[in-house]
C-alpha positions, 0 to 999 in steps of 0.5 A, spaced: 676 545 349 680 545 342 680 551 337 678 550 330 685 551 328 688 546 333 683 541 331 685 542 323 692 542 326 691 535 329 688 532 323 694 535 319 699 531 323 696 524 321 698 524 314 697 527 307 691 531 307 687 534 302 684 541 302 680 546 298 680 553 299 679 560 296 685 564 295 686 572 296 685 573 289 678 569 289 681 563 286 680 556 288 686 552 290 686 544 292 692 542 296 695 536 298 699 538 305 701 535 312 704 537 319 706 530 320 713 530 322 715 524 317 714 529 311 717 535 314 724 538 312 729 536 317 730 543 320 723 544 321 721 537 324 721 540 331 716 546 330 711 542 326 708 548 324 713 551 320 712 558 322 711 561 329 708 568 326 701 565 324 695 568 327 689 564 330 686 565 323 691 562 319 694 555 319 701 554 316 702 547 312 707 543 308 705 543 301 707 536 299 707 537 292 710 544 292 715 542 297 714 548 301 711 552 307 704 555 305 699 558 309 691 559 308 686 562 312 681 558 316 675 562 314 677 561 306 677 553 307 671 550 302 673 543 304 678 539 308 682 537 311 681 530 309 686 525 311 688 521 304 693 516 307 
């Protein structure tokens, strides 16, 4: 059976996804992100997760708008991931 993190990563590999989460400082953040190989930088395409230092409670994603790796805690998700493309 897949973990919640594995399910989230599976969705993120399908394309552009929208998420809303609560940052550590309490602010809400919307992010367009992905783990789809077509969006990842060339040097990171094989890893498809960005960072191997994450825990079971943290997901690392490619932020499409900021063009960089970002992390969010699974328990901070308010909405998503929702596939946009």
